[in-house]
PDB file of N, H, CA, C and O in Angstrom:
ATOM      1  N   MET A   1       0.834  -1.175   0.000  1.00  0.00           N
ATOM      2  CA  MET A   1       0.000   0.000   0.000  1.00  0.00           C
ATOM      3  C   MET A   1       0.895   1.260   0.000  1.00  0.00           C
ATOM      4  O   MET A   1       1.900   1.294   0.709  1.00  0.00           O
ATOM      5  N   PRO A   2       0.541   2.289  -0.784  1.00  0.00           N
ATOM      6  CA  PRO A   2       1.385   3.482  -0.829  1.00  0.00           C
ATOM      7  C   PRO A   2       1.313   4.276   0.471  1.00  0.00           C
ATOM      8  O   PRO A   2       0.411   4.102   1.290  1.00  0.00           O
ATOM      9  N   LYS A   3       2.298   5.150   0.624  1.00  0.00           N
ATOM     10  H   LYS A   3       3.031   5.291  -0.042  1.00  0.00           H
ATOM     11  CA  LYS A   3       2.320   6.005   1.806  1.00  0.00           C
ATOM     12  C   LYS A   3       1.138   6.957   1.776  1.00  0.00           C
ATOM     13  O   LYS A   3       0.695   7.373   0.706  1.00  0.00           O
ATOM     14  N   MET A   4       0.627   7.303   2.957  1.00  0.00           N
ATOM     15  H   MET A   4       0.988   6.964   3.826  1.00  0.00           H
ATOM     16  CA  MET A   4      -0.438   8.297   3.038  1.00  0.00           C
ATOM     17  C   MET A   4       0.190   9.681   3.016  1.00  0.00           C
ATOM     18  O   MET A   4       1.294   9.879   3.523  1.00  0.00           O
ATOM     19  N   LYS A   5      -0.518  10.637   2.427  1.00  0.00           N
ATOM     20  H   LYS A   5      -1.415  10.476   2.015  1.00  0.00           H
ATOM     21  CA  LYS A   5      -0.006  12.000   2.395  1.00  0.00           C
ATOM     22  C   LYS A   5      -0.526  12.774   3.598  1.00  0.00           C
ATOM     23  O   LYS A   5      -1.681  12.632   4.000  1.00  0.00           O
ATOM     24  N   THR A   6       0.347  13.590   4.159  1.00  0.00           N
ATOM     25  H   THR A   6       1.285  13.706   3.833  1.00  0.00           H
ATOM     26  CA  THR A   6      -0.032  14.483   5.250  1.00  0.00           C
ATOM     27  C   THR A   6      -0.764  15.670   4.659  1.00  0.00           C
ATOM     28  O   THR A   6      -0.356  16.190   3.621  1.00  0.00           O
ATOM     29  N   HIS A   7      -1.828  16.104   5.293  1.00  0.00           N
ATOM     30  H   HIS A   7      -2.159  15.681   6.137  1.00  0.00           H
ATOM     31  CA  HIS A   7      -2.559  17.299   4.865  1.00  0.00           C
ATOM     32  C   HIS A   7      -1.717  18.506   5.263  1.00  0.00           C
ATOM     33  O   HIS A   7      -1.600  18.819   6.448  1.00  0.00           O
ATOM     34  N   ARG A   8      -1.124  19.191   4.272  1.00  0.00           N
ATOM     35  H   ARG A   8      -1.219  18.937   3.309  1.00  0.00           H
ATOM     36  CA  ARG A   8      -0.142  20.231   4.562  1.00  0.00           C
ATOM     37  C   ARG A   8      -0.747  21.426   5.309  1.00  0.00           C
ATOM     38  O   ARG A   8      -0.086  22.039   6.147  1.00  0.00           O
ATOM     39  N   GLY A   9      -1.993  21.750   5.003  1.00  0.00           N
ATOM     40  H   GLY A   9      -2.530  21.253   4.322  1.00  0.00           H
ATOM     41  CA  GLY A   9      -2.643  22.858   5.708  1.00  0.00           C
ATOM     42  C   GLY A   9      -2.781  22.555   7.182  1.00  0.00           C
ATOM     43  O   GLY A   9      -2.563  23.428   8.022  1.00  0.00           O
ATOM     44  N   ALA A  10      -3.142  21.323   7.504  1.00  0.00           N
ATOM     45  H   ALA A  10      -3.319  20.614   6.821  1.00  0.00           H
ATOM     46  CA  ALA A  10      -3.289  20.913   8.901  1.00  0.00           C
ATOM     47  C   ALA A  10      -1.924  20.848   9.587  1.00  0.00           C
ATOM     48  O   ALA A  10      -1.796  21.216  10.755  1.00  0.00           O
ATOM     49  N   ALA A  11      -0.915  20.383   8.868  1.00  0.00           N
ATOM     50  H   ALA A  11      -1.019  20.084   7.920  1.00  0.00           H
ATOM     51  CA  ALA A  11       0.425  20.255   9.445  1.00  0.00           C
ATOM     52  C   ALA A  11       0.998  21.607   9.843  1.00  0.00           C
ATOM     53  O   ALA A  11       1.747  21.706  10.815  1.00  0.00           O
ATOM     54  N   LYS A  12       0.646  22.656   9.092  1.00  0.00           N
ATOM     55  H   LYS A  12       0.037  22.576   8.302  1.00  0.00           H
ATOM     56  CA  LYS A  12       1.138  23.996   9.405  1.00  0.00           C
ATOM     57  C   LYS A  12       0.409  24.609  10.588  1.00  0.00           C
ATOM     58  O   LYS A  12       0.954  25.487  11.257  1.00  0.00           O
ATOM     59  N   ARG A  13      -0.799  24.169  10.857  1.00  0.00           N
ATOM     60  H   ARG A  13      -1.241  23.456  10.314  1.00  0.00           H
ATOM     61  CA  ARG A  13      -1.620  24.788  11.889  1.00  0.00           C
ATOM     62  C   ARG A  13      -1.653  24.031  13.214  1.00  0.00           C
ATOM     63  O   ARG A  13      -1.953  24.621  14.252  1.00  0.00           O
ATOM     64  N   LEU A  14      -1.354  22.751  13.194  1.00  0.00           N
ATOM     65  H   LEU A  14      -1.111  22.271  12.351  1.00  0.00           H
ATOM     66  CA  LEU A  14      -1.513  21.913  14.380  1.00  0.00           C
ATOM     67  C   LEU A  14      -0.199  21.248  14.753  1.00  0.00           C
ATOM     68  O   LEU A  14       0.638  20.976  13.892  1.00  0.00           O
ATOM     69  N   LYS A  15      -0.025  20.988  16.045  1.00  0.00           N
ATOM     70  H   LYS A  15      -0.705  21.209  16.744  1.00  0.00           H
ATOM     71  CA  LYS A  15       1.099  20.150  16.461  1.00  0.00           C
ATOM     72  C   LYS A  15       0.697  19.309  17.657  1.00  0.00           C
ATOM     73  O   LYS A  15      -0.234  19.644  18.390  1.00  0.00           O
ATOM     74  N   VAL A  16       1.405  18.224  17.839  1.00  0.00           N
ATOM     75  H   VAL A  16       2.161  17.952  17.244  1.00  0.00           H
ATOM     76  CA  VAL A  16       1.061  17.275  18.886  1.00  0.00           C
ATOM     77  C   VAL A  16       1.896  17.566  20.126  1.00  0.00           C
ATOM     78  O   VAL A  16       3.106  17.774  20.031  1.00  0.00           O
ATOM     79  N   THR A  17       1.252  17.580  21.286  1.00  0.00           N
ATOM     80  H   THR A  17       0.270  17.411  21.363  1.00  0.00           H
ATOM     81  CA  THR A  17       1.951  17.819  22.543  1.00  0.00           C
ATOM     82  C   THR A  17       2.644  16.535  22.989  1.00  0.00           C
ATOM     83  O   THR A  17       2.464  15.481  22.380  1.00  0.00           O
ATOM     84  N   GLY A  18       3.419  16.629  24.030  1.00  0.00           N
ATOM     85  H   GLY A  18       3.566  17.486  24.525  1.00  0.00           H
ATOM     86  CA  GLY A  18       4.127  15.463  24.552  1.00  0.00           C
ATOM     87  C   GLY A  18       3.202  14.360  25.016  1.00  0.00           C
ATOM     88  O   GLY A  18       3.536  13.180  24.915  1.00  0.00           O
ATOM     89  N   SER A  19       2.043  14.735  25.523  1.00  0.00           N
ATOM     90  H   SER A  19       1.771  15.694  25.605  1.00  0.00           H
ATOM     91  CA  SER A  19       1.098  13.730  26.020  1.00  0.00           C
ATOM     92  C   SER A  19       0.199  13.178  24.919  1.00  0.00           C
ATOM     93  O   SER A  19      -0.641  12.319  25.185  1.00  0.00           O
ATOM     94  N   GLY A  20       0.364  13.665  23.670  1.00  0.00           N
ATOM     95  H   GLY A  20       1.047  14.363  23.454  1.00  0.00           H
ATOM     96  CA  GLY A  20      -0.409  13.130  22.554  1.00  0.00           C
ATOM     97  C   GLY A  20      -1.643  13.922  22.188  1.00  0.00           C
ATOM     98  O   GLY A  20      -2.367  13.549  21.265  1.00  0.00           O
ATOM     99  N   LYS A  21      -1.899  15.018  22.904  1.00  0.00           N
ATOM    100  H   LYS A  21      -1.312  15.321  23.654  1.00  0.00           H
ATOM    101  CA  LYS A  21      -3.032  15.874  22.544  1.00  0.00           C
ATOM    102  C   LYS A  21      -2.620  16.768  21.378  1.00  0.00           C
ATOM    103  O   LYS A  21      -1.431  16.961  21.125  1.00  0.00           O
ATOM    104  N   ILE A  22      -3.608  17.311  20.670  1.00  0.00           N
ATOM    105  H   ILE A  22      -4.574  17.154  20.875  1.00  0.00           H
ATOM    106  CA  ILE A  22      -3.314  18.146  19.513  1.00  0.00           C
ATOM    107  C   ILE A  22      -3.568  19.606  19.872  1.00  0.00           C
ATOM    108  O   ILE A  22      -4.677  19.982  20.249  1.00  0.00           O
ATOM    109  N   SER A  23      -2.513  20.427  19.747  1.00  0.00           N
ATOM    110  H   SER A  23      -1.612  20.121  19.441  1.00  0.00           H
ATOM    111  CA  SER A  23      -2.659  21.840  20.092  1.00  0.00           C
ATOM    112  C   SER A  23      -2.920  22.649  18.834  1.00  0.00           C
ATOM    113  O   SER A  23      -2.535  22.262  17.730  1.00  0.00           O
ATOM    114  N   ARG A  24      -3.581  23.779  19.027  1.00  0.00           N
ATOM    115  H   ARG A  24      -3.894  24.094  19.923  1.00  0.00           H
ATOM    116  CA  ARG A  24      -3.935  24.655  17.917  1.00  0.00           C
ATOM    117  C   ARG A  24      -3.829  26.086  18.398  1.00  0.00           C
ATOM    118  O   ARG A  24      -3.737  26.342  19.598  1.00  0.00           O
ATOM    119  N   SER A  25      -3.843  27.031  17.445  1.00  0.00           N
ATOM    120  H   SER A  25      -3.917  26.822  16.469  1.00  0.00           H
ATOM    121  CA  SER A  25      -3.880  28.435  17.830  1.00  0.00           C
ATOM    122  C   SER A  25      -5.308  28.920  17.698  1.00  0.00           C
ATOM    123  O   SER A  25      -6.107  28.330  16.971  1.00  0.00           O
ATOM    124  N   LYS A  26      -5.628  29.991  18.398  1.00  0.00           N
ATOM    125  H   LYS A  26      -4.979  30.470  18.988  1.00  0.00           H
ATOM    126  CA  LYS A  26      -6.996  30.499  18.392  1.00  0.00           C
ATOM    127  C   LYS A  26      -7.258  31.345  17.153  1.00  0.00           C
ATOM    128  O   LYS A  26      -6.333  31.909  16.568  1.00  0.00           O
ATOM    129  N   ALA A  27      -8.507  31.427  16.764  1.00  0.00           N
ATOM    130  H   ALA A  27      -9.258  30.969  17.239  1.00  0.00           H
ATOM    131  CA  ALA A  27      -8.911  32.206  15.592  1.00  0.00           C
ATOM    132  C   ALA A  27      -9.253  33.640  16.009  1.00  0.00           C
ATOM    133  O   ALA A  27      -9.237  33.964  17.197  1.00  0.00           O
ATOM    134  N   PHE A  28      -9.561  34.489  15.037  1.00  0.00           N
ATOM    135  H   PHE A  28      -9.575  34.225  14.073  1.00  0.00           H
ATOM    136  CA  PHE A  28     -10.022  35.872  15.234  1.00  0.00           C
ATOM    137  C   PHE A  28      -8.948  36.812  15.776  1.00  0.00           C
ATOM    138  O   PHE A  28      -9.257  37.735  16.531  1.00  0.00           O
ATOM    139  N   LYS A  29      -7.690  36.586  15.398  1.00  0.00           N
ATOM    140  H   LYS A  29      -7.439  35.837  14.785  1.00  0.00           H
ATOM    141  CA  LYS A  29      -6.613  37.446  15.891  1.00  0.00           C
ATOM    142  C   LYS A  29      -5.859  38.114  14.745  1.00  0.00           C
ATOM    143  O   LYS A  29      -4.788  38.676  14.973  1.00  0.00           O
ATOM    144  N   SER A  30      -6.379  38.073  13.529  1.00  0.00           N
ATOM    145  H   SER A  30      -7.250  37.616  13.343  1.00  0.00           H
ATOM    146  CA  SER A  30      -5.606  38.575  12.395  1.00  0.00           C
ATOM    147  C   SER A  30      -5.919  40.012  11.997  1.00  0.00           C
ATOM    148  O   SER A  30      -5.005  40.742  11.614  1.00  0.00           O
ATOM    149  N   HIS A  31      -7.158  40.439  12.073  1.00  0.00           N
ATOM    150  H   HIS A  31      -7.901  39.846  12.384  1.00  0.00           H
ATOM    151  CA  HIS A  31      -7.495  41.820  11.687  1.00  0.00           C
ATOM    152  C   HIS A  31      -8.769  42.262  12.405  1.00  0.00           C
ATOM    153  O   HIS A  31      -9.388  41.481  13.127  1.00  0.00           O
ATOM    154  N   ILE A  32      -9.150  43.510  12.202  1.00  0.00           N
ATOM    155  H   ILE A  32      -8.647  44.145  11.616  1.00  0.00           H
ATOM    156  CA  ILE A  32     -10.275  44.143  12.912  1.00  0.00           C
ATOM    157  C   ILE A  32     -10.065  44.011  14.432  1.00  0.00           C
ATOM    158  O   ILE A  32     -10.926  43.507  15.153  1.00  0.00           O
ATOM    159  N   LEU A  33      -8.904  44.476  14.891  1.00  0.00           N
ATOM    160  H   LEU A  33      -8.204  44.885  14.305  1.00  0.00           H
ATOM    161  CA  LEU A  33      -8.549  44.311  16.299  1.00  0.00           C
ATOM    162  C   LEU A  33      -8.933  45.524  17.149  1.00  0.00           C
ATOM    163  O   LEU A  33      -8.928  45.438  18.377  1.00  0.00           O
ATOM    164  N   GLU A  34      -9.262  46.644  16.518  1.00  0.00           N
ATOM    165  H   GLU A  34      -9.266  46.714  15.520  1.00  0.00           H
ATOM    166  CA  GLU A  34      -9.578  47.857  17.278  1.00  0.00           C
ATOM    167  C   GLU A  34     -10.787  47.674  18.179  1.00  0.00           C
ATOM    168  O   GLU A  34     -10.794  48.129  19.323  1.00  0.00           O
ATOM    169  N   LYS A  35     -11.802  47.010  17.662  1.00  0.00           N
ATOM    170  H   LYS A  35     -11.796  46.640  16.732  1.00  0.00           H
ATOM    171  CA  LYS A  35     -13.040  46.880  18.436  1.00  0.00           C
ATOM    172  C   LYS A  35     -13.003  45.746  19.464  1.00  0.00           C
ATOM    173  O   LYS A  35     -13.896  45.646  20.305  1.00  0.00           O
ATOM    174  N   LYS A  36     -11.989  44.901  19.401  1.00  0.00           N
ATOM    175  H   LYS A  36     -11.264  44.982  18.717  1.00  0.00           H
ATOM    176  CA  LYS A  36     -11.864  43.825  20.379  1.00  0.00           C
ATOM    177  C   LYS A  36     -11.166  44.362  21.629  1.00  0.00           C
ATOM    178  O   LYS A  36     -10.245  45.174  21.536  1.00  0.00           O
ATOM    179  N   THR A  37     -11.606  43.908  22.779  1.00  0.00           N
ATOM    180  H   THR A  37     -12.353  43.249  22.855  1.00  0.00           H
ATOM    181  CA  THR A  37     -11.047  44.414  24.032  1.00  0.00           C
ATOM    182  C   THR A  37      -9.628  43.889  24.250  1.00  0.00           C
ATOM    183  O   THR A  37      -9.212  42.884  23.674  1.00  0.00           O
ATOM    184  N   ARG A  38      -8.906  44.612  25.102  1.00  0.00           N
ATOM    185  H   ARG A  38      -9.244  45.429  25.569  1.00  0.00           H
ATOM    186  CA  ARG A  38      -7.538  44.226  25.433  1.00  0.00           C
ATOM    187  C   ARG A  38      -7.512  42.820  26.020  1.00  0.00           C
ATOM    188  O   ARG A  38      -6.653  42.005  25.682  1.00  0.00           O
ATOM    189  N   LYS A  39      -8.451  42.556  26.889  1.00  0.00           N
ATOM    190  H   LYS A  39      -9.149  43.218  27.164  1.00  0.00           H
ATOM    191  CA  LYS A  39      -8.538  41.256  27.566  1.00  0.00           C
ATOM    192  C   LYS A  39      -8.774  40.131  26.559  1.00  0.00           C
ATOM    193  O   LYS A  39      -8.159  39.069  26.649  1.00  0.00           O
ATOM    194  N   ARG A  40      -9.664  40.374  25.605  1.00  0.00           N
ATOM    195  H   ARG A  40     -10.163  41.237  25.532  1.00  0.00           H
ATOM    196  CA  ARG A  40      -9.988  39.362  24.590  1.00  0.00           C
ATOM    197  C   ARG A  40      -8.781  39.061  23.704  1.00  0.00           C
ATOM    198  O   ARG A  40      -8.497  37.899  23.413  1.00  0.00           O
ATOM    199  N   LYS A  41      -8.073  40.103  23.276  1.00  0.00           N
ATOM    200  H   LYS A  41      -8.304  41.047  23.512  1.00  0.00           H
ATOM    201  CA  LYS A  41      -6.892  39.912  22.427  1.00  0.00           C
ATOM    202  C   LYS A  41      -5.786  39.180  23.174  1.00  0.00           C
ATOM    203  O   LYS A  41      -5.060  38.369  22.600  1.00  0.00           O
ATOM    204  N   ARG A  42      -5.670  39.483  24.474  1.00  0.00           N
ATOM    205  H   ARG A  42      -6.260  40.142  24.941  1.00  0.00           H
ATOM    206  CA  ARG A  42      -4.663  38.820  25.294  1.00  0.00           C
ATOM    207  C   ARG A  42      -4.961  37.336  25.425  1.00  0.00           C
ATOM    208  O   ARG A  42      -4.049  36.510  25.384  1.00  0.00           O
ATOM    209  N   SER A  43      -6.240  36.995  25.582  1.00  0.00           N
ATOM    210  H   SER A  43      -6.981  37.666  25.615  1.00  0.00           H
ATOM    211  CA  SER A  43      -6.608  35.580  25.720  1.00  0.00           C
ATOM    212  C   SER A  43      -6.474  34.824  24.407  1.00  0.00           C
ATOM    213  O   SER A  43      -6.309  33.604  24.405  1.00  0.00           O
ATOM    214  N   LEU A  44      -6.543  35.541  23.293  1.00  0.00           N
ATOM    215  H   LEU A  44      -6.677  36.532  23.294  1.00  0.00           H
ATOM    216  CA  LEU A  44      -6.376  34.892  21.988  1.00  0.00           C
ATOM    217  C   LEU A  44      -4.918  34.512  21.709  1.00  0.00           C
ATOM    218  O   LEU A  44      -4.645  33.679  20.845  1.00  0.00           O
ATOM    219  N   ARG A  45      -3.981  35.127  22.446  1.00  0.00           N
ATOM    220  H   ARG A  45      -4.203  35.804  23.148  1.00  0.00           H
ATOM    221  CA  ARG A  45      -2.565  34.793  22.250  1.00  0.00           C
ATOM    222  C   ARG A  45      -2.277  33.354  22.660  1.00  0.00           C
ATOM    223  O   ARG A  45      -1.494  32.661  22.011  1.00  0.00           O
ATOM    224  N   GLN A  46      -2.911  32.913  23.736  1.00  0.00           N
ATOM    225  H   GLN A  46      -3.548  33.476  24.263  1.00  0.00           H
ATOM    226  CA  GLN A  46      -2.681  31.543  24.193  1.00  0.00           C
ATOM    227  C   GLN A  46      -3.375  30.561  23.257  1.00  0.00           C
ATOM    228  O   GLN A  46      -4.484  30.810  22.783  1.00  0.00           O
ATOM    229  N   GLY A  47      -2.720  29.470  23.008  1.00  0.00           N
ATOM    230  H   GLY A  47      -1.820  29.268  23.393  1.00  0.00           H
ATOM    231  CA  GLY A  47      -3.306  28.450  22.151  1.00  0.00           C
ATOM    232  C   GLY A  47      -4.363  27.659  22.886  1.00  0.00           C
ATOM    233  O   GLY A  47      -4.637  27.900  24.061  1.00  0.00           O
ATOM    234  N   GLY A  48      -4.951  26.714  22.183  1.00  0.00           N
ATOM    235  H   GLY A  48      -4.728  26.518  21.229  1.00  0.00           H
ATOM    236  CA  GLY A  48      -5.931  25.826  22.789  1.00  0.00           C
ATOM    237  C   GLY A  48      -5.666  24.410  22.348  1.00  0.00           C
ATOM    238  O   GLY A  48      -4.673  24.132  21.675  1.00  0.00           O
ATOM    239  N   LEU A  49      -6.539  23.530  22.720  1.00  0.00           N
ATOM    240  H   LEU A  49      -7.345  23.756  23.267  1.00  0.00           H
ATOM    241  CA  LEU A  49      -6.445  22.139  22.284  1.00  0.00           C
ATOM    242  C   LEU A  49      -7.612  21.834  21.359  1.00  0.00           C
ATOM    243  O   LEU A  49      -8.682  22.428  21.484  1.00  0.00           O
ATOM    244  N   VAL A  50      -7.406  20.918  20.443  1.00  0.00           N
ATOM    245  H   VAL A  50      -6.536  20.435  20.342  1.00  0.00           H
ATOM    246  CA  VAL A  50      -8.486  20.473  19.564  1.00  0.00           C
ATOM    247  C   VAL A  50      -9.492  19.719  20.426  1.00  0.00           C
ATOM    248  O   VAL A  50      -9.111  18.900  21.262  1.00  0.00           O
ATOM    249  N   SER A  51     -10.775  19.997  20.221  1.00  0.00           N
ATOM    250  H   SER A  51     -11.085  20.663  19.542  1.00  0.00           H
ATOM    251  CA  SER A  51     -11.806  19.384  21.058  1.00  0.00           C
ATOM    252  C   SER A  51     -11.861  17.874  20.838  1.00  0.00           C
ATOM    253  O   SER A  51     -11.457  17.362  19.793  1.00  0.00           O
ATOM    254  N   ALA A  52     -12.361  17.194  21.831  1.00  0.00           N
ATOM    255  H   ALA A  52     -12.688  17.610  22.679  1.00  0.00           H
ATOM    256  CA  ALA A  52     -12.423  15.727  21.795  1.00  0.00           C
ATOM    257  C   ALA A  52     -13.248  15.222  20.619  1.00  0.00           C
ATOM    258  O   ALA A  52     -12.981  14.143  20.088  1.00  0.00           O
ATOM    259  N   ALA A  53     -14.251  15.999  20.209  1.00  0.00           N
ATOM    260  H   ALA A  53     -14.467  16.875  20.640  1.00  0.00           H
ATOM    261  CA  ALA A  53     -15.116  15.598  19.100  1.00  0.00           C
ATOM    262  C   ALA A  53     -14.374  15.600  17.766  1.00  0.00           C
ATOM    263  O   ALA A  53     -14.735  14.853  16.856  1.00  0.00           O
ATOM    264  N   ASP A  54     -13.337  16.433  17.643  1.00  0.00           N
ATOM    265  H   ASP A  54     -13.044  17.040  18.382  1.00  0.00           H
ATOM    266  CA  ASP A  54     -12.625  16.577  16.368  1.00  0.00           C
ATOM    267  C   ASP A  54     -11.288  15.852  16.301  1.00  0.00           C
ATOM    268  O   ASP A  54     -10.633  15.869  15.259  1.00  0.00           O
ATOM    269  N   VAL A  55     -10.875  15.222  17.382  1.00  0.00           N
ATOM    270  H   VAL A  55     -11.407  15.208  18.229  1.00  0.00           H
ATOM    271  CA  VAL A  55      -9.552  14.591  17.415  1.00  0.00           C
ATOM    272  C   VAL A  55      -9.419  13.492  16.371  1.00  0.00           C
ATOM    273  O   VAL A  55      -8.384  13.394  15.712  1.00  0.00           O
ATOM    274  N   LYS A  56     -10.436  12.672  16.209  1.00  0.00           N
ATOM    275  H   LYS A  56     -11.277  12.751  16.745  1.00  0.00           H
ATOM    276  CA  LYS A  56     -10.373  11.547  15.268  1.00  0.00           C
ATOM    277  C   LYS A  56     -10.174  12.051  13.837  1.00  0.00           C
ATOM    278  O   LYS A  56      -9.346  11.524  13.094  1.00  0.00           O
ATOM    279  N   LYS A  57     -10.947  13.084  13.457  1.00  0.00           N
ATOM    280  H   LYS A  57     -11.620  13.512  14.061  1.00  0.00           H
ATOM    281  CA  LYS A  57     -10.820  13.663  12.118  1.00  0.00           C
ATOM    282  C   LYS A  57      -9.450  14.280  11.910  1.00  0.00           C
ATOM    283  O   LYS A  57      -8.851  14.151  10.842  1.00  0.00           O
ATOM    284  N   THR A  58      -8.962  14.950  12.940  1.00  0.00           N
ATOM    285  H   THR A  58      -9.448  15.054  13.808  1.00  0.00           H
ATOM    286  CA  THR A  58      -7.672  15.633  12.856  1.00  0.00           C
ATOM    287  C   THR A  58      -6.530  14.641  12.709  1.00  0.00           C
ATOM    288  O   THR A  58      -5.605  14.872  11.930  1.00  0.00           O
ATOM    289  N   LYS A  59      -6.584  13.547  13.444  1.00  0.00           N
ATOM    290  H   LYS A  59      -7.335  13.359  14.077  1.00  0.00           H
ATOM    291  CA  LYS A  59      -5.517  12.544  13.350  1.00  0.00           C
ATOM    292  C   LYS A  59      -5.466  11.880  11.981  1.00  0.00           C
ATOM    293  O   LYS A  59      -4.411  11.409  11.557  1.00  0.00           O
ATOM    294  N   LYS A  60      -6.600  11.842  11.288  1.00  0.00           N
ATOM    295  H   LYS A  60      -7.457  12.225  11.632  1.00  0.00           H
ATOM    296  CA  LYS A  60      -6.647  11.305   9.931  1.00  0.00           C
ATOM    297  C   LYS A  60      -5.873  12.207   8.963  1.00  0.00           C
ATOM    298  O   LYS A  60      -5.259  11.730   8.008  1.00  0.00           O
ATOM    299  N   LEU A  61      -5.914  13.513   9.226  1.00  0.00           N
ATOM    300  H   LEU A  61      -6.412  13.901  10.001  1.00  0.00           H
ATOM    301  CA  LEU A  61      -5.206  14.466   8.375  1.00  0.00           C
ATOM    302  C   LEU A  61      -3.699  14.416   8.600  1.00  0.00           C
ATOM    303  O   LEU A  61      -2.920  14.756   7.710  1.00  0.00           O
ATOM    304  N   LEU A  62      -3.292  13.990   9.797  1.00  0.00           N
ATOM    305  H   LEU A  62      -3.925  13.714  10.520  1.00  0.00           H
ATOM    306  CA  LEU A  62      -1.873  13.960  10.162  1.00  0.00           C
ATOM    307  C   LEU A  62      -1.461  12.529  10.515  1.00  0.00           C
ATOM    308  O   LEU A  62      -1.309  12.210  11.695  1.00  0.00           O
ATOM    309  N   PRO A  63      -1.278  11.668   9.521  1.00  0.00           N
ATOM    310  CA  PRO A  63      -1.064  10.246   9.819  1.00  0.00           C
ATOM    311  C   PRO A  63       0.266   9.918  10.471  1.00  0.00           C
ATOM    312  O   PRO A  63       0.353   8.905  11.165  1.00  0.00           O
ATOM    313  N   TYR A  64       1.316  10.725  10.285  1.00  0.00           N
ATOM    314  H   TYR A  64       1.246  11.547   9.720  1.00  0.00           H
ATOM    315  CA  TYR A  64       2.645  10.323  10.755  1.00  0.00           C
ATOM    316  C   TYR A  64       3.150  11.148  11.928  1.00  0.00           C
ATOM    317  O   TYR A  64       4.356  11.362  12.055  1.00  0.00           O
ATOM    318  N   ILE A  65       2.256  11.611  12.781  1.00  0.00           N
ATOM    319  H   ILE A  65       1.276  11.437  12.677  1.00  0.00           H
ATOM    320  CA  ILE A  65       2.715  12.374  13.936  1.00  0.00           C
ATOM    321  C   ILE A  65       2.339  11.674  15.231  1.00  0.00           C
ATOM    322  O   ILE A  65       2.646  12.173  16.314  1.00  0.00           O
TER     323      ILE A  65
END
């Protein structure tokens, strides 16, 4: 069977933590920042984890990690 291809878009956006969870960055931080509060922008700096409902789909996109 041939090798599976990694989904390059997903590979650039996601990475696996040491414990095997998938980390991601938060959305809504690229533009139109004037109207967002300081507190909201600060919380968007920290990343998050992919939700449990989406982990199976995400792991399919990244077969070799």
